[in-house]
Structure formats: C-alpha cells, structure tokens
C-alpha positions as a Markdown table, in Angstrom:
| # | Residue | x | y | z |
|---|---|---|---|---|
| 1 | Unk | 24.7 | 18.3 | -49.3 |
| 2 | Unk | 26.2 | 21.3 | -49.8 |
| 3 | Unk | 29.5 | 23.1 | -50.4 |
| 4 | Unk | 31.3 | 25.6 | -48.0 |
| 5 | Unk | 30.0 | 28.4 | -50.6 |
| 6 | Unk | 26.3 | 27.2 | -49.9 |
| 7 | Unk | 25.7 | 25.6 | -53.2 |
| 8 | Unk | 24.6 | 22.1 | -53.5 |
| 9 | Unk | 27.1 | 19.6 | -54.3 |
| 10 | Unk | 26.6 | 17.8 | -57.9 |
| 11 | Unk | 27.0 | 14.4 | -58.9 |
| 12 | Unk | 30.4 | 15.3 | -60.2 |
| 13 | Unk | 31.8 | 16.4 | -56.9 |
| 14 | Unk | 30.6 | 12.9 | -55.5 |
| 15 | Unk | 32.4 | 11.1 | -58.1 |
| 16 | Unk | 35.7 | 13.2 | -57.3 |
| 17 | Unk | 35.5 | 12.6 | -53.6 |
| 18 | Unk | 35.3 | 8.5 | -54.2 |
| 19 | Unk | 37.4 | 8.6 | -57.3 |
| 20 | Unk | 40.4 | 6.7 | -55.5 |
| 21 | Unk | 38.0 | 4.3 | -53.9 |
| 22 | Unk | 36.0 | 3.6 | -57.0 |
| 23 | Unk | 39.1 | 3.1 | -58.9 |
| 24 | Unk | 40.0 | -0.3 | -57.1 |
| 25 | Unk | 39.1 | -3.4 | -59.0 |
| 26 | Unk | 35.3 | -4.4 | -58.5 |
| 27 | Unk | 36.6 | -7.8 | -56.6 |
| 28 | Unk | 38.9 | -5.8 | -54.3 |
| 29 | Unk | 36.0 | -3.1 | -53.3 |
| 30 | Unk | 33.7 | -6.3 | -52.6 |
| 31 | Unk | 36.1 | -7.9 | -50.2 |
| 32 | Unk | 36.5 | -4.8 | -48.3 |
| 33 | Unk | 33.0 | -4.0 | -48.0 |
| 34 | Unk | 32.6 | -7.9 | -46.8 |
| 35 | Unk | 34.3 | -6.4 | -43.5 |
| 36 | Unk | 31.8 | -4.0 | -42.7 |
| 37 | Unk | 29.1 | -4.4 | -40.0 |
| 38 | Unk | 25.6 | -4.6 | -41.5 |
| 39 | Unk | 24.6 | -1.1 | -40.6 |
| 40 | Unk | 27.7 | 0.3 | -42.2 |
| 41 | Unk | 26.9 | -1.6 | -45.5 |
| 42 | Unk | 23.5 | -0.2 | -45.4 |
| 43 | Unk | 24.7 | 3.3 | -45.4 |
| 44 | Unk | 27.3 | 2.3 | -48.0 |
| 45 | Unk | 24.5 | 1.4 | -50.3 |
| 46 | Unk | 23.1 | 4.9 | -49.9 |
| 47 | Unk | 26.2 | 6.7 | -51.6 |
| 48 | Unk | 25.8 | 5.9 | -55.2 |
| 49 | Unk | 24.3 | 3.3 | -57.6 |
| 50 | Unk | 27.3 | 1.5 | -57.8 |
| 51 | Unk | 28.1 | 1.1 | -54.1 |
| 52 | Unk | 24.4 | 0.2 | -53.8 |
| 53 | Unk | 24.3 | -2.8 | -56.1 |
| 54 | Unk | 27.7 | -3.8 | -54.4 |
| 55 | Unk | 26.1 | -3.4 | -51.0 |
| 56 | Unk | 23.0 | -5.5 | -51.9 |
| 57 | Unk | 25.0 | -8.4 | -53.4 |
| 58 | Unk | 26.6 | -8.5 | -49.9 |
| 59 | Unk | 23.5 | -8.0 | -47.9 |
| 60 | Unk | 21.4 | -10.4 | -49.7 |
| 61 | Unk | 24.0 | -13.0 | -50.7 |
| 62 | Unk | 22.9 | -15.7 | -48.3 |
| 63 | Unk | 19.4 | -15.8 | -46.8 |
| 64 | Unk | 19.3 | -18.1 | -43.9 |
| 65 | Unk | 17.1 | -18.2 | -40.5 |
| 66 | Unk | 15.2 | -14.9 | -41.5 |
| 67 | Unk | 11.8 | -13.4 | -40.6 |
| 68 | Unk | 8.9 | -12.4 | -42.9 |
| 69 | Unk | 10.2 | -8.9 | -43.3 |
| 70 | Unk | 13.1 | -10.1 | -45.5 |
| 71 | Unk | 10.8 | -11.9 | -47.9 |
| 72 | Unk | 8.5 | -8.9 | -47.9 |
| 73 | Unk | 11.5 | -6.8 | -49.1 |
| 74 | Unk | 12.6 | -9.6 | -51.8 |
| 75 | Unk | 8.9 | -9.4 | -52.8 |
| 76 | Unk | 8.8 | -5.8 | -53.5 |
| 77 | Unk | 12.4 | -5.2 | -54.9 |
| 78 | Unk | 13.5 | -7.1 | -57.8 |
| 79 | Unk | 17.2 | -5.8 | -57.6 |
| 80 | Unk | 17.4 | -7.4 | -54.1 |
| 81 | Unk | 15.8 | -10.6 | -55.4 |
| 82 | Unk | 18.3 | -10.9 | -58.0 |
| 83 | Unk | 21.1 | -10.4 | -55.6 |
| 84 | Unk | 20.2 | -13.5 | -53.6 |
| 85 | Unk | 22.9 | -16.3 | -54.3 |
| 86 | Unk | 22.3 | -18.9 | -51.3 |
| 87 | Unk | 19.0 | -19.6 | -49.6 |
| 88 | Unk | 18.0 | -22.0 | -46.9 |
| 89 | Unk | 14.3 | -22.2 | -46.9 |
| 90 | Unk | 12.4 | -22.1 | -43.7 |
| 91 | Unk | 10.6 | -25.3 | -42.6 |
| 92 | Unk | 7.0 | -25.6 | -43.2 |
| 93 | Unk | 5.2 | -23.7 | -40.2 |
| 94 | Unk | 1.6 | -23.3 | -41.3 |
| 95 | Unk | -0.9 | -26.0 | -40.7 |
| 96 | Unk | -2.6 | -25.7 | -44.0 |
| 97 | Unk | -1.0 | -28.0 | -46.6 |
| 98 | Unk | -3.4 | -27.0 | -49.6 |
| 99 | Unk | -1.2 | -23.8 | -50.2 |
| 100 | Unk | 1.3 | -24.7 | -53.0 |
| 101 | Unk | 1.0 | -28.5 | -52.5 |
| 102 | Unk | -1.4 | -29.6 | -55.3 |
| 103 | Unk | 0.7 | -32.8 | -55.7 |
| 104 | Unk | -0.6 | -34.1 | -52.2 |
| 105 | Unk | -4.0 | -34.4 | -53.9 |
| 106 | Unk | -7.6 | -32.8 | -53.0 |
| 107 | Unk | -7.7 | -31.2 | -49.7 |
| 108 | Unk | -10.7 | -30.2 | -47.5 |
| 109 | Unk | -12.1 | -26.8 | -48.2 |
| 110 | Unk | -9.8 | -25.1 | -45.5 |
| 111 | Unk | -8.3 | -21.7 | -45.8 |
| 112 | Unk | -6.2 | -19.3 | -43.7 |
| 113 | Unk | -8.4 | -16.8 | -41.7 |
| 114 | Unk | -8.4 | -13.5 | -43.4 |
| 115 | Unk | -6.6 | -12.0 | -40.3 |
| 116 | Unk | -4.0 | -14.5 | -40.3 |
| 117 | Unk | -0.9 | -13.1 | -41.8 |
| 118 | Unk | 1.1 | -15.4 | -44.2 |
| 119 | Unk | 4.0 | -17.4 | -42.5 |
| 120 | Unk | 7.7 | -17.6 | -43.6 |
| 121 | Unk | 7.3 | -20.8 | -45.7 |
| 122 | Unk | 4.4 | -19.0 | -47.6 |
| 123 | Unk | 6.3 | -16.0 | -48.3 |
| 124 | Unk | 9.3 | -18.0 | -49.3 |
| 125 | Unk | 7.6 | -20.0 | -51.6 |
| 126 | Unk | 5.9 | -17.1 | -53.3 |
| 127 | Unk | 9.2 | -15.3 | -53.9 |
| 128 | Unk | 11.0 | -18.1 | -55.2 |
| 129 | Unk | 10.4 | -17.4 | -59.1 |
| 130 | Unk | 11.8 | -14.1 | -58.7 |
| 131 | Unk | 15.2 | -15.3 | -57.6 |
| 132 | Unk | 16.8 | -15.3 | -60.8 |
| 133 | Unk | 20.4 | -15.3 | -59.5 |
| 134 | Unk | 20.2 | -18.2 | -57.0 |
| 135 | Unk | 23.0 | -20.6 | -57.0 |
| 136 | Unk | 22.7 | -22.8 | -53.6 |
| 137 | Unk | 19.2 | -23.8 | -52.5 |
| 138 | Unk | 18.3 | -26.0 | -49.6 |
| 139 | Unk | 14.9 | -27.4 | -49.0 |
| 140 | Unk | 14.0 | -28.9 | -45.6 |
| 141 | Unk | 12.1 | -31.9 | -44.6 |
| 142 | Unk | 8.6 | -32.0 | -44.2 |
| 143 | Unk | 8.2 | -28.7 | -46.4 |
| 144 | Unk | 5.9 | -29.8 | -49.4 |
| 145 | Unk | 4.8 | -26.3 | -49.8 |
| 146 | Unk | 7.6 | -25.5 | -52.2 |
| 147 | Unk | 6.9 | -28.3 | -54.5 |
| 148 | Unk | 4.5 | -26.3 | -56.6 |
| 149 | Unk | 6.6 | -23.2 | -56.6 |
| 150 | Unk | 9.7 | -25.0 | -57.8 |
| 151 | Unk | 8.0 | -26.6 | -60.6 |
| 152 | Unk | 7.5 | -23.0 | -62.1 |
| 153 | Unk | 11.3 | -22.0 | -61.2 |
| 154 | Unk | 14.4 | -21.8 | -63.8 |
| 155 | Unk | 17.5 | -21.1 | -62.0 |
| 156 | Unk | 20.1 | -20.7 | -65.0 |
| 157 | Unk | 22.9 | -20.4 | -62.1 |
| 158 | Unk | 21.9 | -23.0 | -59.9 |
| 159 | Unk | 25.1 | -25.0 | -58.7 |
| 160 | Unk | 24.1 | -26.5 | -55.3 |
| 161 | Unk | 20.8 | -28.2 | -54.6 |
| 162 | Unk | 19.7 | -30.0 | -51.3 |
| 163 | Unk | 16.5 | -31.7 | -51.2 |
| 164 | Unk | 15.3 | -33.5 | -48.1 |
| 165 | Unk | 11.9 | -34.8 | -49.3 |
| 166 | Unk | 10.6 | -37.9 | -51.7 |
| 167 | Unk | 11.2 | -36.8 | -55.4 |
| 168 | Unk | 8.0 | -36.0 | -57.3 |
| 169 | Unk | 7.4 | -35.3 | -60.9 |
| 170 | Unk | 7.5 | -31.6 | -60.2 |
| 171 | Unk | 10.9 | -31.8 | -58.5 |
| 172 | Unk | 12.2 | -34.2 | -61.2 |
| 173 | Unk | 11.2 | -31.8 | -63.9 |
| 174 | Unk | 13.0 | -28.9 | -62.1 |
| 175 | Unk | 16.2 | -30.9 | -61.7 |
| 176 | Unk | 16.1 | -31.6 | -65.4 |
| 177 | Unk | 15.7 | -28.0 | -66.4 |
| 178 | Unk | 18.7 | -26.9 | -64.3 |
| 179 | Unk | 21.6 | -28.6 | -66.2 |
| 180 | Unk | 24.3 | -26.2 | -64.2 |
| 181 | Unk | 24.0 | -28.0 | -61.2 |
| 182 | Unk | 27.2 | -29.2 | -59.8 |
| 183 | Unk | 26.5 | -30.6 | -56.3 |
| 184 | Unk | 23.2 | -32.6 | -55.7 |
| 185 | Unk | 22.1 | -33.9 | -52.0 |
| 186 | Unk | 19.0 | -35.9 | -51.1 |
| 187 | Unk | 18.7 | -36.4 | -47.5 |
| 188 | Unk | 15.7 | -38.6 | -47.3 |
| 189 | Unk | 14.5 | -41.9 | -46.1 |
| 190 | Unk | 12.3 | -42.8 | -48.8 |
| 191 | Unk | 13.8 | -41.9 | -52.3 |
| 192 | Unk | 10.6 | -41.3 | -54.0 |
| 193 | Unk | 6.9 | -40.4 | -53.4 |
| 194 | Unk | 4.5 | -43.5 | -53.2 |
| 195 | Unk | 5.1 | -45.5 | -56.6 |
| 196 | Unk | 6.7 | -42.8 | -58.5 |
| 197 | Unk | 9.3 | -43.9 | -61.0 |
| 198 | Unk | 11.9 | -41.6 | -62.2 |
| 199 | Unk | 14.0 | -42.1 | -65.1 |
| 200 | Unk | 17.5 | -41.2 | -65.5 |
| 201 | Unk | 18.3 | -37.5 | -65.7 |
| 202 | Unk | 21.1 | -35.7 | -67.4 |
| 203 | Unk | 23.3 | -33.4 | -65.5 |
| 204 | Unk | 26.5 | -32.9 | -67.6 |
| 205 | Unk | 28.1 | -30.5 | -65.1 |
| 206 | Unk | 27.3 | -32.7 | -61.8 |
| 207 | Unk | 30.5 | -33.6 | -59.7 |
| 208 | Unk | 29.0 | -34.3 | -56.3 |
| 209 | Unk | 26.0 | -36.6 | -55.4 |
| 210 | Unk | 24.7 | -37.8 | -52.2 |
| 211 | Unk | 21.8 | -40.1 | -51.9 |
| 212 | Unk | 20.3 | -43.5 | -51.5 |
| 213 | Unk | 21.5 | -46.3 | -53.8 |
| 214 | Unk | 18.3 | -45.9 | -55.8 |
| 215 | Unk | 19.4 | -42.2 | -56.2 |
| 216 | Unk | 22.9 | -43.1 | -57.4 |
| 217 | Unk | 21.5 | -45.5 | -60.2 |
| 218 | Unk | 19.3 | -42.1 | -61.5 |
| 219 | Unk | 21.8 | -39.8 | -61.9 |
| 220 | Unk | 25.0 | -41.8 | -62.6 |
| 221 | Unk | 24.4 | -42.7 | -66.0 |
| 222 | Unk | 24.9 | -39.2 | -67.4 |
| 223 | Unk | 27.0 | -37.3 | -65.2 |
| 224 | Unk | 30.7 | -37.2 | -64.7 |
| 225 | Unk | 30.7 | -37.8 | -61.0 |
| 226 | Unk | 33.7 | -37.3 | -58.8 |
| 227 | Unk | 32.7 | -37.5 | -55.4 |
| 228 | Unk | 29.8 | -39.6 | -54.3 |
| 229 | Unk | 28.3 | -40.2 | -50.9 |
| 230 | Unk | 25.8 | -42.9 | -50.4 |
| 231 | Unk | 23.3 | -42.7 | -47.6 |
| 232 | Unk | 21.8 | -46.1 | -47.1 |
| 233 | Unk | 18.7 | -45.4 | -45.1 |
| 234 | Unk | 16.1 | -47.3 | -47.2 |
| 235 | Unk | 16.5 | -51.3 | -47.7 |
| 236 | Unk | 19.5 | -51.2 | -45.9 |
| 237 | Unk | 19.3 | -55.0 | -44.9 |
| 238 | Unk | 19.5 | -56.1 | -48.5 |
| 239 | Unk | 23.1 | -56.0 | -49.9 |
| 240 | Unk | 21.9 | -56.7 | -53.3 |
| 241 | Unk | 20.3 | -53.2 | -53.2 |
| 242 | Unk | 23.8 | -51.5 | -52.6 |
| 243 | Unk | 25.7 | -53.9 | -55.0 |
| 244 | Unk | 23.3 | -53.0 | -57.9 |
| 245 | Unk | 24.0 | -49.3 | -57.2 |
| 246 | Unk | 27.6 | -49.8 | -56.8 |
| 247 | Unk | 28.0 | -51.8 | -59.9 |
| 248 | Unk | 25.8 | -49.3 | -62.0 |
| 249 | Unk | 28.2 | -46.6 | -60.5 |
| 250 | Unk | 31.3 | -48.4 | -61.7 |
| 251 | Unk | 30.1 | -48.8 | -65.1 |
| 252 | Unk | 29.4 | -45.4 | -66.0 |
| 253 | Unk | 31.6 | -43.4 | -63.7 |
| 254 | Unk | 34.5 | -45.8 | -62.7 |
| 255 | Unk | 37.3 | -43.3 | -64.3 |
| 256 | Unk | 35.8 | -40.1 | -62.8 |
| 257 | Unk | 35.0 | -40.8 | -59.3 |
| 258 | Unk | 37.9 | -40.1 | -56.7 |
| 259 | Unk | 36.1 | -39.7 | -53.6 |
| 260 | Unk | 33.5 | -42.3 | -52.2 |
| 261 | Unk | 31.8 | -42.8 | -48.9 |
| 262 | Unk | 29.0 | -45.0 | -47.7 |
| 263 | Unk | 27.0 | -44.9 | -44.4 |
| 264 | Unk | 24.7 | -47.5 | -43.4 |
| 265 | Unk | 22.8 | -46.8 | -40.4 |
| 266 | Unk | 23.7 | -50.1 | -38.1 |
| 267 | Unk | 23.1 | -48.5 | -34.7 |
| 268 | Unk | 21.6 | -51.2 | -32.4 |
| 269 | Unk | 22.3 | -53.9 | -35.1 |
| 270 | Unk | 24.9 | -56.7 | -35.4 |
| 271 | Unk | 25.7 | -55.8 | -38.9 |
| 272 | Unk | 29.4 | -55.0 | -40.1 |
| 273 | Unk | 30.1 | -53.5 | -43.6 |
| 274 | Unk | 33.2 | -55.5 | -44.1 |
| 275 | Unk | 31.4 | -56.8 | -47.4 |
| 276 | Unk | 31.1 | -53.6 | -48.6 |
| 277 | Unk | 34.7 | -52.6 | -48.2 |
| 278 | Unk | 35.5 | -55.6 | -50.4 |
| 279 | Unk | 33.1 | -54.7 | -53.0 |
| 280 | Unk | 34.4 | -51.2 | -53.1 |
| 281 | Unk | 38.1 | -52.1 | -53.6 |
| 282 | Unk | 37.0 | -54.4 | -56.4 |
| 283 | Unk | 35.1 | -51.8 | -58.4 |
| 284 | Unk | 37.0 | -48.7 | -57.4 |
| 285 | Unk | 40.8 | -49.7 | -56.8 |
| 286 | Unk | 41.9 | -46.0 | -57.9 |
| 287 | Unk | 39.9 | -43.6 | -55.6 |
| 288 | Unk | 41.8 | -41.3 | -53.3 |
| 289 | Unk | 39.4 | -41.0 | -50.5 |
| 290 | Unk | 37.1 | -43.5 | -48.5 |
| 291 | Unk | 34.4 | -43.4 | -46.0 |
| 292 | Unk | 32.8 | -46.3 | -44.4 |
| 293 | Unk | 31.4 | -46.9 | -41.0 |
| 294 | Unk | 31.0 | -50.2 | -39.0 |
| 295 | Unk | 34.1 | -51.9 | -40.3 |
| 296 | Unk | 35.3 | -54.8 | -38.2 |
| 297 | Unk | 38.9 | -55.2 | -37.6 |
| 298 | Unk | 39.1 | -57.9 | -35.2 |
| 299 | Unk | 41.5 | -61.0 | -35.6 |
| 300 | Unk | 38.4 | -62.9 | -37.3 |
| 301 | Unk | 37.9 | -60.3 | -39.8 |
| 302 | Unk | 41.6 | -58.8 | -40.6 |
| 303 | Unk | 42.3 | -60.9 | -43.4 |
| 304 | Unk | 39.2 | -59.9 | -45.3 |
| 305 | Unk | 40.2 | -56.2 | -44.6 |
| 306 | Unk | 43.9 | -56.5 | -45.4 |
| 307 | Unk | 42.8 | -58.3 | -48.8 |
| 308 | Unk | 40.6 | -55.3 | -49.6 |
| 309 | Unk | 43.1 | -52.6 | -48.4 |
| 310 | Unk | 45.8 | -54.1 | -50.9 |
| 311 | Unk | 43.6 | -53.4 | -53.9 |
| 312 | Unk | 43.7 | -49.7 | -53.5 |
| 313 | Unk | 46.6 | -48.0 | -55.6 |
| 314 | Unk | 46.2 | -44.4 | -54.9 |
| 315 | Unk | 44.1 | -44.1 | -51.5 |
| 316 | Unk | 45.3 | -41.0 | -49.4 |
| 317 | Unk | 42.4 | -40.7 | -46.8 |
| 318 | Unk | 40.6 | -43.5 | -45.3 |
| 319 | Unk | 37.8 | -43.2 | -42.7 |
| 320 | Unk | 36.5 | -46.2 | -41.2 |
| 321 | Unk | 34.2 | -44.1 | -38.9 |
| 322 | Unk | 32.1 | -42.1 | -41.5 |
| 323 | Unk | 29.0 | -40.6 | -40.0 |
| 324 | Unk | 27.4 | -37.6 | -41.5 |
| 325 | Unk | 26.3 | -34.7 | -39.4 |
| 326 | Unk | 22.6 | -36.1 | -38.9 |
| 327 | Unk | 23.4 | -39.7 | -38.2 |
| 328 | Unk | 23.5 | -41.2 | -34.8 |
| 329 | Unk | 26.7 | -42.4 | -33.8 |
| 330 | Unk | 27.1 | -45.6 | -31.6 |
| 331 | Unk | 28.2 | -45.3 | -28.1 |
| 332 | Unk | 32.1 | -46.2 | -27.2 |
| 333 | Unk | 33.2 | -47.4 | -24.1 |
| 334 | Unk | 36.6 | -46.6 | -23.3 |
| 335 | Unk | 36.1 | -46.6 | -19.5 |
| 336 | Unk | 36.9 | -50.3 | -18.9 |
| 337 | Unk | 39.8 | -50.9 | -21.5 |
| 338 | Unk | 42.8 | -49.1 | -22.3 |
| 339 | Unk | 43.2 | -48.2 | -26.0 |
| 340 | Unk | 45.9 | -50.3 | -27.7 |
| 341 | Unk | 48.1 | -47.8 | -29.7 |
| 342 | Unk | 50.7 | -50.5 | -30.7 |
| 343 | Unk | 48.3 | -52.7 | -32.3 |
| 344 | Unk | 46.6 | -50.0 | -34.3 |
| 345 | Unk | 49.9 | -48.7 | -35.5 |
| 346 | Unk | 51.0 | -52.1 | -36.5 |
| 347 | Unk | 47.6 | -52.3 | -38.4 |
| 348 | Unk | 48.0 | -49.3 | -40.2 |
| 349 | Unk | 51.6 | -50.1 | -41.2 |
| 350 | Unk | 50.7 | -53.2 | -42.7 |
| 351 | Unk | 48.1 | -51.3 | -44.8 |
| 352 | Unk | 51.0 | -48.9 | -46.2 |
| 353 | Unk | 53.5 | -51.3 | -47.0 |
| 354 | Unk | 55.0 | -51.0 | -50.6 |
| 355 | Unk | 52.5 | -53.6 | -52.2 |
| 356 | Unk | 49.4 | -52.0 | -50.5 |
| 357 | Unk | 48.3 | -48.4 | -49.8 |
| 358 | Unk | 51.5 | -46.4 | -49.9 |
| 359 | Unk | 49.6 | -43.2 | -50.7 |
| 360 | Unk | 47.8 | -43.3 | -47.6 |
| 361 | Unk | 48.4 | -40.0 | -45.3 |
| 362 | Unk | 45.3 | -40.2 | -43.0 |
| 363 | Unk | 43.6 | -43.2 | -41.4 |
| 364 | Unk | 40.6 | -43.0 | -38.9 |
| 365 | Unk | 40.0 | -46.1 | -37.4 |
| 366 | Unk | 36.6 | -47.6 | -36.4 |
| 367 | Unk | 37.0 | -46.4 | -32.7 |
| 368 | Unk | 37.0 | -43.0 | -34.1 |
| 369 | Unk | 40.7 | -42.0 | -33.4 |
| 370 | Unk | 42.6 | -40.4 | -36.5 |
| 371 | Unk | 46.1 | -41.4 | -37.1 |
| 372 | Unk | 48.1 | -39.2 | -39.5 |
| 373 | Unk | 51.7 | -39.8 | -41.4 |
| 374 | Unk | 54.1 | -37.3 | -39.8 |
| 375 | Unk | 57.2 | -38.8 | -41.2 |
| 376 | Unk | 58.5 | -41.8 | -42.8 |
| 377 | Unk | 56.5 | -44.8 | -41.5 |
| 378 | Unk | 55.7 | -42.4 | -38.3 |
| 379 | Unk | 52.1 | -42.7 | -37.7 |
| 380 | Unk | 50.9 | -40.6 | -34.7 |
| 381 | Unk | 47.3 | -40.4 | -33.3 |
| 382 | Unk | 45.7 | -37.0 | -33.1 |
| 383 | Unk | 45.0 | -35.9 | -29.7 |
| 384 | Unk | 41.8 | -34.0 | -30.7 |
| 385 | Unk | 40.2 | -37.5 | -31.5 |
| 386 | Unk | 41.2 | -39.2 | -28.2 |
| 387 | Unk | 38.3 | -39.6 | -25.7 |
| 388 | Unk | 38.6 | -36.3 | -23.6 |
| 389 | Unk | 39.6 | -38.2 | -20.4 |
| 390 | Unk | 42.5 | -37.1 | -18.4 |
| 391 | Unk | 44.0 | -40.7 | -18.2 |
| 392 | Unk | 43.4 | -41.5 | -22.0 |
| 393 | Unk | 45.0 | -38.3 | -23.0 |
| 394 | Unk | 48.0 | -38.7 | -20.9 |
| 395 | Unk | 48.8 | -42.1 | -22.3 |
| 396 | Unk | 48.2 | -41.2 | -25.8 |
| 397 | Unk | 50.6 | -37.9 | -25.3 |
| 398 | Unk | 53.1 | -40.2 | -23.7 |
| 399 | Unk | 53.0 | -42.8 | -26.7 |
| 400 | Unk | 53.2 | -40.2 | -29.2 |
| 401 | Unk | 56.5 | -38.7 | -27.4 |
| 402 | Unk | 57.8 | -42.0 | -27.3 |
| 403 | Unk | 57.3 | -42.7 | -30.9 |
| 404 | Unk | 58.6 | -39.2 | -32.0 |
| 405 | Unk | 61.8 | -39.7 | -30.0 |
| 406 | Unk | 62.5 | -43.2 | -31.3 |
| 407 | Unk | 62.4 | -41.4 | -34.7 |
| 408 | Unk | 64.7 | -38.6 | -33.6 |
| 409 | Unk | 62.0 | -36.0 | -33.9 |
| 410 | Unk | 60.7 | -33.4 | -31.2 |
| 411 | Unk | 57.1 | -34.0 | -30.7 |
| 412 | Unk | 56.6 | -30.0 | -30.6 |
| 413 | Unk | 57.6 | -29.6 | -34.2 |
| 414 | Unk | 55.1 | -32.0 | -35.2 |
| 415 | Unk | 52.0 | -30.0 | -33.7 |
C-alpha cells in the first residue's frame, strides 16, 4: 500500500492507523471480532500479527462437521492447530479398521488403494497430537480409529472429554495423564472392552461425571464430584449394581454432590424406579437437583414417594421425567383422559410443606408437565410442556388464570 506522495506505507504508519483499535483490551477486541462474518475475519487476519492470532483463535476455536480441507490446514500450520479449543471428531467412515486401531488385534493384510484419498477420520486422527491447546474433545461411537492416536496425546488444558465407546487400556492411560479434566462423559452400552478391568483413576479437578454405574465407581473415589448423571444401560435389571455404585458414591462424595440424575431405560418394560428414589433420598438428602424417570405416583405408591421426598432438605429442582437427548421417551396418551391439574397441584403442595421440600422451586412430573412456583404456595404448570393440542392448552390456560385470580395476581404479570 502506498501513501498519497507515492511512497510505500511503513509498518509504523499501519500502527498509527489502527492505534485506537489496538489500544482496546484483548478481551474486548476478541468479543468484537466474534460478531464479524467469517470472510471478514479472514481479512482481519491479514492486517497484522496481533490481528492474525486473534482471528485464528476465533476461526479455529471450534471444529465440528468439517471436511478434509480443514484438517489439511491444521496439519500444515502449527499456529492454526494450537488455536483449536473444541473438537468433535468425525465418525469413522473408512472401512479399514487396521489404521490406528492396533488394540483390535491383528487384521488381514488389507490396505487402502494408493489412489484413494484419506477420509476425514483418518486425517483427524493424524492431527490429534498437534492440538496442544485443546480444551473440549468429543469422540463418537464406533470410531476406534482414534484410540491409538489418543494414547500418544497429552492435552495439558483439556477440561471436557466425551467418549462413546468401551474403555480400553490406551484410553485409561490417556485419561490418567490429563489431570485437568473437569467434565467426563461416557455414553456407551458396555462400559469396558471385553474383560478389561479398570482400576480407580485420580482426577483432582473432576466436577461432572456421566456414565454407567461401573464408571461411577472408577472415578468417584478420587474426585470432588458435584454433578453426577448415571445412565443405566448395562445390567439395568439388577438393582444391586446400582445400589453398589450409589453406596460407593455416597461414601466418597456425599458432601460434594449437589446435582444427581439417574436414567434407566425402561421403555417397553413394567419397571418403576421408586426404589431408586428411596435409595437416593437415604444417601443424598442434601442435594439441590434431582432427575429420575419412570416414577410411579399412583395411589398405591404415593406413600413411598412422600416418605422419600420428606428426607430432602435443600432440593430446589425435581425432574421425574429425566431423559437424556439420546434416550427413547415412552409414548404418552392424553387423548382419552383429561389431565388432573387439581390432583397434581395437591401432590406438589404436599411435598413442599414446612417439614418436607420447602426449597422446591420447579417440579416436572412423570407425565412431562413442568410446574413452577410463582408465589407463596402458588404452583402453575408451564404451557410449553402441555401437549400441543388446542383443547388441552385451553384447559391449562383457564386453570392457570383461575389459580392466579384466586391468589390476587394477574396471569400476564407471571409470564
């Protein structure tokens, strides 16, 4: 670029032009730049070294659903690779499992044809060791190609790790090395590969843990867990498996756990989880958030439920219809019968009496309807959780207006 007198513009002139902008704090500069379109951020990177690094940190901060060209760029440029903070690895698409999957055992002598270009998963596996700044890593199901690569990685800043396959020795070693992990999720039907036995692992920063009861026992002993989700997919018919894990969790993390949720796949089964509710109330009476599924609140089981609810001292949020995003929810038939709001209100009021859960603020019943506390002893159902049928929505709206009017409030003020 040249000045009006025909002389080339020096770097000092550039600094003078952008001096007001460069004088802003880096955090504010970063926040402003995030609002720019991608093409503008690319141009922003060409201004100077400072802007280049700032733009790279935004462009490559999160890598999700990308093609092979992005991984080619990361493989050729170490600065870009260091800028990656969040990575959702692509599912394994190549048919040859011998690439980076030595833990599966010896394979046939099969290799990719020389003319075939490496797929996204192969390239992603090859660049993993170069992503030194990675903080959030997600490994999808049926993608064993990443196992060998992860065994060679050491992410000093890794905080969130999600893994959707059975645990093997390379993965156990990888987790043990990354002591900075704060959130750990294992979404897999089988907790371990074949007969692999995993010893307890120490993660001093671990706060959130999600997995099977067997996974809970592995990490609960040496971690200050605050939020625990037990996704009970394996051996869900044996209550003693859950009882053993819950007792182990209570022994080591009773004073730290504040939020606890349990999901057991009971679709097409006649199993209710009232017994689980009782066990949790006995071992964790001081939790503030509880999520369960398949709770029976009929007349025959209400005494058991009320007894369990009376043990909670600080419970604020209760969800009796807890379903993770990947879970299959049971069908609900609201067409033949009307929803009984009077009965549900009386039930929640009995749980929030002075000698019971007086701190409760939100309660989602097994039918999926969320009730919220809007005033002193004024519980109203949320219309967004009512089945989207005109007659049911009209009945719910009239019932809410009637209750608000009886409390001397305008329903419009509560929306």
